[in-house]
N, C-alpha and C positions, 0 to 999 in steps of 0.2 A: 730787898731779896738779896741773899747767895747766890754768886756766879753758878750756874748750873752747865753740868758736861754731859755733853751726847758724845755717840760713835753713829756717824753716817756710813750707811752700806751700799754700795751700787756696783751691778753687775751689769755690764749693757750688752747692747744687739749685738757688737761684734763677740760674742761671747768668748772675752780670750782671757780675762781674768776677774778677779775677785780687791774691789778698793774700800779700805775702810779709814776713816780717818776721826781723830778726836779733836772734839770741836769745844771752847768754851763759849759759854754767853753769859755776859756780865756788863749791865746796863747798857744794852745797845753797841758794845762793843764783841766784834765777833774775833775770837784769835785761836788758828789752828795750833793741837798741843802735839800731834803727831800723826804719822799714816804708815799705812805698809800694805802692802800689795800681794797678792799671792795667784800662780797663771792657774787657765783651768787645765787638767789634762785633756788630751786631745780625746780620749775617749768619752770624756764628761761634753765637751763642745758637740760632739759628732751626735752624741744622745739627746742633747737639746734641738738640735736641729733635727732629728727626726720627729722628736714632740711635736716642735713648731708644725711641720709638716703633716702630722697626725690630726692636728687639731685644725688646721686648714681642710683636710678630707673630709672630716665629721662634720664640719660647719659647725665648731667650738660649742657641740654638746658635750655640755658638762655634766649630766646623767651617765652619758656613756664614758667619759672620760674618769669618771667616780669608781667605775667597774674595773678599767683597765689596770692590772697590776705593775704591768712593767711601767705606763706613767706613773704611777705614784712610787717606785723605786726608784726613776729618775729626779724625780723631785724629792726625794729623801735626801741623792748623793748630792744632790745641788745645797741641800740645806748644810749638809755635815761639813762641805767645803768652805761654806760661808763660816759656819761655826769655828771649824778649824784656824782659818783666819783671824777671826776676830780674839780667839783664845791663843796664837802664836802672838797676836798684837800685844797683848796685858803681859804676855808674861816677858816681851822682850822689852816692855816701857818700864818707868818708875811706878806707874800707876793701878790702884786696887782697883776692885772692881765695885768696890762699896762709894767710890769716887764718880763714878758713870751713872746718870739718872736712868737713861735707857738707849737701847739701840734704836735708829733709826732706819729700818730693811723698808726696801722696794720691791724685793722680788724680782723674778726675770719674767719679762713683759713677753708673752708668747700671742699676742693677739691684741690687736686695739681699733675699735669701730663706732671712734668719737662721732658726733652729729654730724661735722663738715663734710665728714664720707658718708654717714648712715643715710642723710636725705630725710626721707619720709620712714624709712624702718628703725625699729631702736635699735637705740646704740648701747654701746658693751666695750668694756676693757677687761682683759685676764692680764694678772701677773700672779705667778706660780711661787710656791715657797712655804714652806711649814713652820711661822711663826713659833708656836707653841714649841715645836723642839727645839728650835734656837733660842729660845729663853731657856730650856732645860740643862741645854748642853753647854750654853754659856755663864747660867745663873745670873742674866741681868736681864730685866725686863724691856719686853722689846714693843716697839709702836712700827703699826706697819699698814697696808691694806690705804695708802695717798692718794689712789686715784678716782676712789668710788665713790665718794661722796661728792666730788665735784662733779661728776658724772649724773649722778642721782640728782643734781640740781640743774642740771640741762649743757654743763660746762663741758670741754674737750677731753677732762684731764689732763691736760698737757697743752702745753707745755709748761713743768713746774720751777724752769730756773729763774725766771720773769722777778719772782718776789723776793727768791735768795740773792739774786743781785741787786736788786734793790735797799736789799739790807746792806750789802757791800758798797753800795754806792754812796752811803750815808757818811761812811769814812774816806772815798776817795773825793769826794768834793772837798773834804778839808784841807786836800791834797791839789787842789785846784782841776782835778780831772773830773769836767761834768760840762757839757752833756755826756754821757758813755754808751757806748755799744760793747755787751759781753755777747762774745761769737765762739760758739761750741763746734767744736767737728767730731762725731764720733760715725757710725752706722747712720744714723740722720745728722743733719746739721739743725742748729735752732739758733734764734737772736734773741734779746733782750737788748731793751732799748730804755735807757733812762735818761730823760729830759724834761724839759721846763716848756710850759705853754705861753702864750701872750702874757698871761696875768702874773706869769713868774712859777705858778705851782708845778710841784715835781711832777712826775706823769710816768708811769711805766707801760711798757708796752712788750710783748712777747709773742713769738710763733715759731714753728718749724719751718726749716727754709727745705727740706726733702730730701734726699736722698745724699749721705755723702760718701763715705766711705762703702758703702754698700754695694755698689756696682764694681768697683777699682778689685774689692774684694773677691767679689765673685769672678771675675775675669782672670784673676792670679790664681785661685783656688781652683779652678774648674781646668786651666789652661797649663797652669807649671805646679799643679800640687803643693802649694805652699801656702801660709795664711794670709800673708798680705804682703805689698810691693813696698820692701825696706828701705827705705828712702829715695824714693821714687828713681831706681836706676834702672826698672823695664818700660815704666814709661817714658823714660828720657830719651830712649832709644827710638821713641813715634815722633807723630807730629799730630797738630789737629786738624780735623777733617771740615771745614765749615757744613756740608751737607749733612755729615753724621751728625755733627752738634746740634743743626736743627730738627733732626729726626728723634735725637735721646730726647729734648727741650721739649719735644711735644709729646712724646710716647712713651717715657720711663715713669712717671709718676701720675699715672691716670688713675682715679678714684673709680669706684663699681658703678658709679653713675657717667663716666665717659667723660667727668670733667680734668683737665689739666689742673694738676695740685702747685704749680708752678704761679700760675696764675688766678688763683681763689686769695681773695680778700680775708686776712685776720679777722677774727679769730679763727686757727687754723693748728690740727695735729695732724702728726703723717706716721705711718707704720708700714714696716718691710715687707709683711703681711700682704700687702696691695699693691707691692709696687710693680710694676707691668716688666716684662724682660722681652726688651723689642727685636724682632729677629736681626737685626741690624747690629746685634751686642754678641752674635753667634761666629764673627773672627771670620766669615766666609767670604764676605764682600769687600773688607779692608782687614789687615795684618793685624796680627794681635799687637803689637806695638802700638799702631796708630789707632784703633779702638781702645787701649788703655788710656792713651793719653789724652783721647777725646772726651772719654767717659770721666775723666780726672779735672779735665776743664771745665766739666759741665758741674763739678761739685762748686767751686767757688765760684761762677758764673752764675749759678743762680743763689746764692748766697747774696751776692754784691745786686743783682737784678731785684731780690727781694725787699731790699730799702727802700724801693718805691713803694711800698707799703706806710711808710711811715709818714701819717697825716699833713698835709701841706703846714700844718697852723703850729706843727713844733719842731723846736730845733733841732736839726740834724748833728749828730756827732760826729765830730772828727776825731773824737778817741776811740782805737777798737780795741780791746783788749779779748786776746785769743786763750783758748784751751781746748785740749781735747787731740786724742791721738792723730785727726787727720791732717791738722797744722804742721806735723810733725815730718809730713813730706815736702821735702822743700820746694818741689814744684807747685804743690797746691797753694802754699804761704805765696810764692813770687805770685802766682796766678792772682791771687787774692788782692796783693798791693797792689798791682800794676792796673786791677781792673777799677779798683779804689781813685787810681790817679786817673782813669780814664784811657788809659792804655790796653792794650792787647785785642784778639779777635772780639768784636761786637756783631753780633748779626744785624743785617740791612735793620729787619722789622724791630731791634731793640734801639735802635741809635736814639731813636729822641727822649728815652727812657731814662737813659745813661748819659746824655747831654744834660737831661734835666736835674740829675744827682747830681753831678759836677757841680751845678751854679748853685747847689744848695751848701754845700760845704764852705763855713766861715775861714779855714784856711786848711792846707794840704791834709788830707788824711795821715795821722799816725797808727800803725798797729804793732801792739807789743805784747809780750805775754805778761797773762796774769800774774805769774809769780813776780815781776818787776815791783809789782804794788803788794807782795806778800802774801798771796792767795795762791796757794800750789794750782793751777791749772791740772795736776795729775789726779788731784784729790777733788777738784770743784765740783764733779757732780754728784760724789758722795755726801761731800758739804751740803750740798741740798737737802739731806736727809736729814742728818744732823740739825740741820735747821729749822727742818718741818717737825721733826721730834720733840724740838725744843718750842715751838711755837704750837703743837698740839698739848703741851705740858700745862702752857701759862694761857691757853685761849687764845691764842691769836691767828686770823686769818691767811691762808696760804695761798688761795685763789681767789680772784675777782673777776667781775665778769668783764673789764677790759685787758683781761690776761689771757683767759680761758672761756669767756662766753659764758660764764653761770649765772644764773638768775638772782644770785646774792654773793657776797663776801663769805668763804666757807672755809673751816676748821678744818682740816683731814686728818686720817688717820685714827685708827684704834689701838689698843693694847693688850699685851698678856704677859702674865706674872711667870717668874718660874713656880713651878710647881713645887720645889725645895722650900718653897716657902719665904724666899726673901724677896722684899719687899720694899726697896729704899724709895723707889717712883711714890709708893704710897707714904710711907712714915713721913719721909723729909718734905716732900713735895705739896702733902696734903696739908700741911702745918704751915708752910710757907705759902699757900695758892690756895686753900680751900679746896673746892671742887672744881675748880674752873679748868675748862678744856676736859676734863678727864669725863668721859662717859662709862658710869661703872656696868652697864648691863647692857653691850653692846657684842650679839653674838656674829659669828662670822664662820663660813666654811673651815676646815681645816688645812686645807693645800692650795688655797687660789683666796683671793678677793671676794667681795661681796658683789662687786657691780660687773659679772661676768654674764654670757647672753642669758637673756632669760630672767635678769633681777627685777622686771617689772613686775612680774607676777607673785614675788613673793614680799611685795613692800604695801 
C-alpha cells in the first residue's frame, strides 16, 4: 500500500489556538511533514467559555442547544477558524490538497461524562464542530467524532494518546528507548506508558492524571487578567504551602459521586467541567503568589503520584518524554524532575507511595522533550488525530479495553466528503483498501458528535 498522508487538527481545553500537522504513514513509519498553528481570537475564547458554561447550566440538553442560534453561531465561528488554519497551512506548504487523504478533526470538547465519573448514570461525551462545513471549506474529506464509538462500547472515550504513543514507541525502541512514558501537560494532564510484562510482551497503558494548567490558568486569568503565567514568573514569587497542597489534592478533582479522581484506578478520564473549585483557591487565606505556586506544584505532584497505578508486574519506565504547554513552565518541569528523583515536598500520607516508586526505577529517571527524538511536542496532540484518521481509513482499532475500558477494540471515527464532489479518500483508498474501515452509511448530528447526552435512546 502506498504511503497515506493525513492532517491532524487539535484545539485543546486551554482555548488558545488551533494546531494542525501533516503526517505521513508508510509501512509503520510515522513522519511529520509540516505543522502550523493559529491563535484563537480573544473574542472566540470568551464565546467558547460561555458556551461551556451554558452547556453545563442546561445539563447538556442537546435539543435545547440545537434551537439556540447563538450556540450554532459560535460553532460556526470555531469551524471557520479551523478551516482558515488548514487552508493557510496548505497555502504555505509545498503540498496539494490532492496529496491529503483526510483531515482528522477532533472538535472542541465542551462536556465529558465517562463511565468512571458517571457511575450508575448514563455516560456521554460532547465535542462541537461542523465537519461538513470544514470539508466544504477545505475541499478535503474529514474524519471526525473519534470518541463516540468508544463511549458506545462502554469505554471512557479517553485518553486517545496511548495507542498513538504506542505507534511512536515502536520506532523509539529501535533507538534503545524502552520502556517509555509519554507525558502530556495541557489543561488536563495525561500519561501513556509503553512497557513490557514478565513474558516480554509489549503492553500499553494510559490515563488522565487530572488538572494541569486548569487551575493555574484560572488563577492568573481571574486575578491578573492574563491568559497564563508566562515562564512561571508569577508563581516563582510564591512558596509551596503543605496544608494547601493537602487541601487541593483532596478537593480539586472530585467527581459527581464525591470520589477523588487522583485516587481512582485506571482506566479513567477527566474533564474540566467537573473539576471542583475549593474555597482555598480564592486567595483569601493564602496570598495569590503562594496559592498559584502550590496549585502549580500540584500539577506535577499528581502526575508523579499517578505512576503508582502502573501494575507491579510491568516494568517501570525510566525514560519520560514530555510534550504540552504545561512543561514550558520551568517551575512545573523542575518539580516533575525533582519528584521523579524522590526530592521535593511529599505529603506524609504519600511518602510510602513515592518511596515505592523510587524502588521500581532501574536507573535514575531521564526527562526529555519528545522533539529530541523527532516527534514535535507542539503537534503531538494534533498528530493523534492524524493517526486516528489513518487508522480509520485502514480499519485499525485505536482504543482497547486496557486503555479506555471499552468492551472490545474499537475503530473510531466517521467521515464526510466535500459537497464539491472531491473524493480522493474514496477513489484512491477504496482501490487500495477496499471498504476496510469505512462505514458508508453513518449518520451524525451536524454540529456535534453522536455520543452526546441521551445517545442511548437513539441506538
